VMD Tcl script that draws the C-alpha trace (Angstrom):
set ca {
  {68.27 -106.12 84.21}
  {66.17 -109.27 84.70}
  {67.46 -112.14 86.88}
  {66.15 -114.68 84.44}
  {67.85 -116.02 81.22}
  {66.39 -114.41 78.22}
  {65.89 -116.27 74.86}
  {65.50 -114.53 71.52}
  {64.58 -116.81 68.56}
  {64.27 -113.96 65.92}
  {67.32 -115.13 64.05}
  {65.45 -118.43 63.27}
  {62.62 -116.73 61.43}
  {64.00 -116.61 58.01}
  {62.17 -116.97 54.69}
  {62.91 -120.12 52.74}
  {65.63 -121.45 55.10}
  {64.15 -120.86 58.64}
  {60.62 -120.69 60.33}
  {57.63 -118.62 60.27}
  {56.45 -117.31 63.81}
  {53.05 -118.84 63.27}
  {54.80 -122.43 63.27}
  {56.00 -121.85 66.82}
  {52.58 -120.36 67.83}
  {50.69 -123.54 66.49}
  {52.78 -125.70 68.94}
  {51.66 -123.76 72.02}
  {48.92 -125.98 73.03}
  {50.67 -129.11 72.69}
  {53.79 -127.71 74.44}
  {51.69 -126.57 77.48}
  {50.15 -130.04 77.65}
  {53.66 -131.64 77.84}
  {54.73 -129.07 80.41}
  {51.62 -129.88 82.62}
  {52.40 -133.54 82.25}
  {55.98 -132.97 83.37}
  {54.97 -130.71 86.18}
  {51.98 -132.61 87.77}
  {51.52 -136.14 86.23}
  {55.13 -137.26 86.32}
  {55.39 -135.91 89.90}
  {52.43 -137.91 91.00}
  {53.92 -140.99 89.25}
  {57.18 -140.78 91.12}
  {55.27 -140.33 94.43}
  {53.35 -143.45 93.69}
  {49.99 -141.67 93.50}
  {49.60 -142.86 89.93}
  {50.90 -145.96 87.98}
  {53.75 -145.37 85.66}
  {52.84 -146.77 82.18}
  {55.29 -148.71 80.17}
  {56.12 -146.06 77.71}
  {57.37 -143.72 80.47}
  {59.83 -146.58 81.94}
  {62.16 -145.52 83.25}
  {60.69 -142.32 84.68}
  {63.83 -140.43 85.95}
  {61.96 -137.29 86.27}
  {63.05 -136.63 89.92}
  {65.54 -133.92 88.90}
  {62.60 -131.49 88.32}
  {61.75 -130.79 91.96}
  {65.14 -131.76 93.34}
  {66.14 -128.12 93.87}
  {62.93 -127.30 95.84}
  {63.25 -130.49 97.99}
  {66.86 -129.94 98.89}
  {66.34 -126.26 99.78}
  {63.21 -126.85 101.93}
  {64.90 -129.71 103.68}
  {67.82 -127.52 104.55}
  {65.54 -124.77 105.75}
  {63.79 -127.08 108.09}
  {66.98 -128.82 109.39}
  {70.36 -126.90 109.30}
  {72.37 -129.85 110.57}
  {70.88 -133.14 109.58}
  {69.45 -132.31 105.97}
  {71.35 -133.75 103.04}
  {72.52 -130.25 102.03}
  {73.71 -129.55 105.63}
  {75.54 -132.81 105.72}
  {77.21 -131.96 102.42}
  {78.28 -128.60 103.49}
  {79.69 -130.03 106.78}
  {81.69 -132.81 105.27}
  {83.28 -130.74 102.56}
  {84.18 -127.97 104.82}
  {86.07 -130.60 107.06}
  {87.82 -132.08 104.01}
  {88.80 -128.78 102.43}
  {90.50 -127.82 105.67}
  {92.69 -131.05 105.62}
  {93.76 -131.25 102.04}
  {95.11 -129.27 99.20}
  {93.92 -131.48 96.43}
  {90.85 -133.54 95.70}
  {90.35 -135.94 92.90}
  {86.86 -136.50 91.63}
  {86.12 -139.95 89.98}
  {83.22 -140.30 87.77}
  {82.19 -140.58 84.11}
  {79.48 -139.05 81.98}
  {76.98 -137.35 84.11}
  {78.75 -138.27 87.25}
  {81.56 -135.79 86.49}
  {80.51 -133.51 83.54}
  {78.15 -131.34 85.61}
  {80.81 -130.88 88.26}
  {83.46 -129.97 85.70}
  {81.10 -127.29 84.14}
  {80.50 -125.89 87.46}
  {84.19 -125.56 88.15}
  {84.86 -123.85 84.84}
  {81.75 -121.48 85.00}
  {81.59 -120.50 88.68}
  {85.38 -120.68 89.74}
  {88.27 -118.35 88.68}
  {89.62 -119.31 85.22}
  {92.86 -120.65 86.61}
  {91.52 -121.80 89.85}
  {94.12 -124.67 90.23}
  {97.03 -122.24 89.52}
  {96.07 -119.91 92.48}
  {97.77 -120.16 95.79}
  {95.88 -121.73 98.69}
  {95.20 -118.28 100.15}
  {93.94 -116.96 96.72}
  {91.60 -120.06 96.47}
  {90.24 -119.30 100.03}
  {91.71 -122.42 101.39}
  {89.82 -124.52 98.83}
  {91.43 -127.57 97.41}
  {92.61 -127.84 93.89}
  {90.19 -130.17 91.89}
  {91.09 -132.91 89.33}
  {88.96 -135.21 87.30}
  {89.70 -138.79 86.55}
  {87.81 -142.15 86.17}
  {86.14 -140.73 82.97}
  {88.49 -142.61 80.66}
  {90.96 -145.59 80.74}
  {93.87 -143.42 79.53}
  {96.93 -144.84 81.06}
  {99.16 -141.74 80.84}
  {96.52 -139.30 82.04}
  {95.94 -141.29 85.06}
  {99.62 -142.20 85.76}
  {100.46 -138.38 85.33}
  {97.74 -137.29 87.97}
  {99.08 -140.18 90.31}
  {102.68 -138.63 89.78}
  {101.29 -135.07 90.61}
  {99.79 -136.34 93.93}
  {103.22 -137.71 94.87}
  {102.13 -141.42 94.78}
  {105.58 -142.40 93.29}
  {107.26 -141.36 96.49}
  {105.50 -143.97 98.65}
  {105.30 -141.66 101.55}
  {102.56 -140.53 103.77}
  {101.63 -136.82 103.58}
  {102.80 -134.85 106.47}
  {101.08 -131.38 105.86}
  {98.17 -130.07 104.16}
  {100.00 -129.03 101.00}
  {100.87 -132.65 100.36}
  {97.56 -134.26 101.51}
  {94.71 -135.00 99.09}
  {91.29 -136.56 99.16}
  {88.96 -138.38 96.94}
  {85.31 -138.14 95.81}
  {83.95 -141.12 93.88}
  {80.64 -140.72 92.03}
  {78.86 -143.66 90.48}
  {75.21 -144.65 90.90}
  {75.83 -148.25 90.43}
  {79.44 -148.61 91.18}
  {79.67 -150.96 88.20}
  {81.01 -148.64 85.44}
  {84.43 -149.88 84.40}
  {86.29 -146.62 84.01}
  {85.23 -145.25 87.53}
  {85.45 -148.67 89.17}
  {89.01 -149.39 88.09}
  {90.16 -145.84 88.78}
  {88.62 -146.15 92.34}
  {90.62 -149.30 92.98}
  {93.91 -147.58 91.92}
  {93.25 -144.15 93.73}
  {91.99 -145.98 96.88}
  {95.31 -147.74 97.09}
  {97.23 -144.62 96.49}
  {95.07 -142.88 99.13}
  {95.95 -145.44 101.64}
  {99.65 -144.91 101.04}
  {99.22 -141.06 101.39}
  {97.43 -141.58 104.68}
  {100.27 -143.77 105.97}
  {97.93 -146.77 106.23}
  {95.57 -145.00 108.82}
  {92.18 -146.45 107.85}
  {90.47 -143.88 109.74}
  {92.13 -141.10 107.93}
  {91.31 -142.80 104.49}
  {87.75 -142.82 105.47}
  {87.83 -139.08 106.51}
  {89.37 -138.32 103.09}
  {87.02 -140.39 100.88}
  {83.51 -139.06 99.99}
  {81.39 -141.73 98.05}
  {78.28 -140.53 96.05}
  {76.29 -143.38 94.96}
  {72.95 -145.23 94.99}
  {71.36 -146.85 98.02}
  {72.71 -150.27 96.66}
  {75.23 -151.56 94.27}
  {79.05 -152.22 94.10}
  {80.09 -148.91 95.18}
  {77.68 -148.62 98.06}
  {78.67 -151.99 99.39}
  {82.41 -151.13 99.01}
  {81.90 -147.81 100.79}
  {79.83 -149.56 103.53}
  {82.65 -152.14 103.97}
  {85.37 -149.40 104.38}
  {83.18 -147.73 106.98}
  {82.86 -144.39 105.19}
  {81.05 -142.17 107.76}
  {78.97 -140.24 104.90}
  {77.71 -141.90 101.80}
  {75.78 -139.27 99.81}
  {72.84 -140.49 97.62}
  {72.20 -140.33 93.79}
  {68.54 -140.18 94.34}
  {66.15 -142.75 92.97}
  {64.27 -141.20 89.84}
  {67.30 -139.22 88.95}
  {69.32 -140.55 85.96}
  {73.00 -139.74 85.68}
  {72.98 -137.13 83.03}
  {70.12 -135.30 84.95}
  {71.98 -135.27 88.35}
  {74.14 -132.11 88.22}
  {71.98 -130.59 90.95}
  {72.08 -133.63 93.15}
  {75.04 -134.64 95.38}
  {76.75 -135.67 92.27}
  {77.30 -132.01 91.47}
  {76.92 -130.46 94.88}
  {79.65 -132.23 96.67}
  {82.36 -131.26 94.22}
  {80.91 -127.82 93.96}
  {80.92 -127.25 97.74}
  {84.55 -128.40 97.81}
  {85.38 -125.64 95.22}
  {83.61 -123.04 97.33}
  {80.81 -122.68 95.04}
  {77.49 -121.21 96.67}
  {75.44 -124.25 96.21}
  {72.41 -122.43 97.80}
  {72.44 -119.87 94.94}
  {72.71 -122.63 92.38}
  {69.72 -124.52 93.59}
  {67.91 -121.06 93.98}
  {68.58 -120.40 90.33}
  {67.07 -123.83 89.32}
  {64.09 -123.22 91.46}
  {63.41 -119.90 89.69}
  {63.55 -121.79 86.37}
  {61.13 -124.26 87.56}
  {58.67 -121.50 88.69}
  {58.98 -119.80 85.26}
  {58.64 -123.21 83.33}
  {55.61 -123.99 85.42}
  {53.73 -120.71 85.29}
  {54.53 -119.03 81.96}
  {52.46 -119.37 78.87}
  {54.19 -120.98 75.81}
  {54.56 -117.62 74.10}
  {56.79 -116.39 77.00}
  {58.23 -119.60 78.25}
  {61.93 -119.91 77.31}
  {61.99 -123.42 77.91}
  {59.11 -124.13 75.55}
  {60.28 -121.53 73.04}
  {63.83 -123.08 72.88}
  {62.42 -126.50 72.43}
  {59.93 -125.46 69.88}
  {62.40 -123.56 67.66}
  {65.04 -126.28 67.59}
  {62.56 -129.04 67.09}
  {60.75 -127.36 64.26}
  {64.13 -126.46 62.49}
  {65.17 -130.17 62.59}
  {61.72 -131.51 61.48}
  {60.86 -128.82 58.89}
  {64.29 -127.67 57.67}
  {66.58 -130.73 58.41}
  {68.70 -128.89 60.93}
  {69.93 -132.15 62.48}
  {73.23 -130.56 63.69}
  {72.55 -128.48 66.77}
  {75.43 -126.14 67.51}
  {75.63 -124.53 71.02}
  {77.81 -121.51 70.20}
  {79.11 -120.33 73.69}
  {80.67 -116.99 73.65}
  {82.66 -117.54 76.87}
  {85.39 -120.02 77.58}
  {83.87 -120.38 80.99}
  {80.82 -122.10 79.21}
  {82.78 -124.63 77.10}
  {82.33 -127.62 79.50}
  {78.72 -126.58 80.27}
  {78.25 -127.04 76.59}
  {79.96 -130.44 76.58}
  {77.61 -131.39 79.52}
  {74.60 -130.32 77.28}
  {76.17 -132.34 74.27}
  {75.86 -135.50 76.56}
  {72.39 -134.62 77.72}
  {70.90 -134.06 74.44}
  {72.72 -136.98 72.66}
  {71.88 -139.68 75.33}
  {68.40 -138.45 75.88}
  {67.18 -137.95 72.33}
  {69.50 -140.05 70.24}
  {67.34 -143.07 70.04}
  {64.92 -144.84 67.53}
  {66.91 -143.49 64.51}
  {66.00 -139.96 65.79}
  {67.76 -136.99 67.43}
  {69.85 -134.03 66.52}
  {73.77 -134.33 66.73}
  {74.70 -131.75 69.43}
  {78.08 -129.79 69.02}
  {79.56 -127.20 71.27}
  {81.91 -124.41 69.82}
  {83.56 -121.59 71.68}
  {83.81 -118.29 70.14}
  {85.58 -116.28 69.06}
  {88.13 -119.06 69.29}
  {86.38 -121.58 66.89}
  {85.25 -118.97 64.41}
  {88.88 -119.55 63.03}
  {88.50 -123.34 62.79}
  {84.71 -124.36 62.35}
  {82.80 -121.34 61.19}
  {83.53 -121.72 57.48}
  {81.71 -124.94 57.24}
  {78.84 -123.68 59.39}
  {78.32 -120.67 57.17}
  {78.87 -122.21 53.79}
  {78.43 -125.96 54.28}
  {75.45 -128.09 54.33}
  {72.23 -126.39 55.35}
  {71.63 -128.83 58.19}
  {72.47 -126.78 61.19}
  {71.03 -124.37 63.66}
  {73.31 -122.09 65.82}
  {72.15 -121.57 69.36}
  {74.32 -118.66 70.67}
  {75.00 -118.52 74.36}
  {75.78 -114.80 75.15}
  {77.22 -113.51 78.45}
  {75.91 -110.04 79.20}
  {78.23 -109.12 82.27}
  {81.60 -110.41 83.18}
  {83.36 -111.37 86.36}
  {86.18 -108.96 85.96}
  {86.42 -105.19 84.85}
  {86.60 -104.62 81.11}
  {90.19 -104.98 79.67}
  {91.08 -102.18 77.22}
  {93.02 -102.97 74.18}
  {95.51 -100.26 75.18}
  {97.70 -97.84 73.14}
  {101.29 -97.89 72.07}
  {103.82 -95.23 70.85}
  {104.37 -97.45 67.93}
  {101.39 -98.24 66.00}
  {102.77 -100.95 63.85}
  {99.96 -103.30 64.53}
  {97.57 -100.62 63.66}
  {95.26 -100.73 66.66}
  {95.69 -97.36 68.31}
  {92.48 -96.13 66.57}
  {90.52 -98.68 68.76}
  {92.91 -98.73 71.75}
  {90.22 -97.44 74.05}
  {87.83 -100.42 73.13}
  {87.62 -103.13 75.63}
  {87.43 -106.86 75.26}
  {83.76 -107.00 76.01}
  {83.18 -104.47 73.15}
  {85.30 -106.68 70.82}
  {83.31 -109.70 71.70}
  {79.93 -107.77 71.24}
  {81.00 -106.73 67.73}
  {82.06 -110.20 67.06}
  {78.68 -111.57 68.13}
  {76.70 -109.15 65.98}
  {78.84 -109.48 63.04}
  {78.70 -113.30 63.05}
  {74.87 -113.44 63.56}
  {74.65 -110.84 60.73}
  {76.68 -112.89 58.32}
  {74.70 -116.09 59.23}
  {71.39 -114.21 58.62}
  {72.43 -112.89 55.45}
  {73.24 -116.27 54.14}
  {69.98 -117.64 55.49}
  {71.49 -119.66 58.38}
  {69.04 -119.87 61.47}
  {70.26 -118.68 64.71}
  {69.00 -118.10 68.27}
  {70.42 -116.27 71.30}
  {70.12 -117.26 74.82}
  {71.31 -114.40 77.12}
  {73.02 -115.19 80.37}
  {73.01 -111.98 82.61}
  {76.03 -113.21 84.40}
  {78.13 -116.50 84.73}
  {77.70 -117.26 88.38}
  {75.83 -119.83 90.60}
  {72.24 -118.46 90.33}
  {72.28 -118.20 86.48}
  {74.06 -121.46 86.05}
  {71.40 -123.12 88.16}
  {68.95 -121.79 85.80}
  {71.01 -122.76 82.66}
  {71.16 -126.42 83.86}
  {67.53 -126.73 84.86}
  {66.38 -125.06 81.60}
  {68.13 -127.36 79.24}
  {67.19 -130.48 81.29}
  {63.56 -129.47 81.10}
  {63.86 -128.62 77.38}
  {65.45 -131.89 76.58}
  {62.52 -133.79 78.36}
  {59.84 -131.57 76.66}
  {61.44 -132.37 73.26}
  {61.62 -136.05 73.87}
  {57.87 -136.06 74.61}
  {57.34 -134.08 71.29}
  {59.32 -136.68 69.43}
  {57.31 -139.44 70.93}
  {60.42 -141.04 72.87}
  {61.35 -141.63 76.31}
  {64.25 -139.11 77.13}
  {65.32 -141.24 80.00}
  {67.44 -144.36 79.97}
  {70.25 -145.18 77.85}
  {70.16 -148.62 76.13}
  {73.29 -147.78 73.73}
  {75.52 -147.23 76.73}
  {74.28 -150.50 78.25}
  {75.30 -152.49 75.04}
  {78.80 -150.87 75.16}
  {79.35 -151.90 78.79}
  {78.14 -155.57 78.03}
  {80.44 -155.81 74.92}
  {83.56 -154.49 77.00}
  {82.96 -156.83 79.66}
  {82.83 -159.67 77.30}
  {86.03 -158.77 75.49}
  {87.66 -158.49 78.92}
  {86.72 -162.06 79.73}
  {84.15 -161.07 82.34}
  {80.64 -162.66 82.88}
}
mol new
graphics top color blue
foreach p $ca { graphics top sphere $p radius 0.5 }
foreach p [lrange $ca 0 end-1] q [lrange $ca 1 end] { graphics top cylinder $p $q radius 0.2 }
display resetview
């Protein structure tokens, strides 16, 4: 079994409604030129060796070599490097608290949430502290302004009791993530949760500092506040790394380390995808093949709705992370496919009718897990066969899932609906590192194919400006 993700586009090669293989082949030279531009020219521009032209501003391409940099720095300095400091600070915090709240919005929390759902046990927060390996329960806030959701979490943390925590089971910590610190949702939540943390720490400001981990830029409101509070560690959102491309920076690594996720394997997976992307010809390069098929289906067949059909609940929030990545990167200048994540077989019973018999404006990109975390669970037999399942009682849930995948793909193909299959050997840190890096690279490649800058987010800035105006702020 290969350690690399595999991509099979054969379901997209359909007469009349899909593509011809020659169309993908014809893009090879252009794709490889874009790949080389990302791997070499952009790197030199970020290093200051070449000027950055106006059409590449902003150039948030620092995510590409970030895994290699973090790993090499750690190998050179096992105590003072960024990764070493992350591991040390999170190890100390997890020994002191049983809950951690992660504040952030958009790319500042979606990657961390996707890592939790994919790499931790499905009901991680419900396990005992011993079953969690003494890792804290993880909660996410500051990603909305939902009064009841935030109040409910504060109640769970025991804030209403207005008492200091006296043991690990009642103690909690806070991770706040925002590059600028000026995003309303996260900034408002930080003020509220910081006040609650001060109560939980009994007014002990040193304890507050020890239980607070800021992740932010090297300047801005959050950085200033964290400095004022005297936080011993402030982890960086690196220059040249945009929010939605930051999952493999401290933005994702700090929460991941608190969960007990092997961040080294995560970065090694991303590094292996970089090597594949950099060295493989277009015909065998899964980043370039994924990009080409989806781009051509959009431009030649009107497939403007791009469905990520994940065949594992563990990948649902990874799909939502990709939705944001694609929408904010390519949804510009009246362009860009609309991303939509669906979880199967669950959503076959709610969305599939429209996907198979609705408008021909979709491509279904399946994400298929080949090996599961737990042993296969058989259906089981009963003396009474009223439910008529005894004839398949020996079949396991993975076998049922495999039949569902094949049956669904066959039905879509028979109706001329294009599909692709992305195979994930196992949902673990190494392969999720590949998954994140692959889709970030593919998104940048497609932006260059479309002639737009995949970085920056002018629509979000307009929203922020209007909200501040309506709140009476200058």
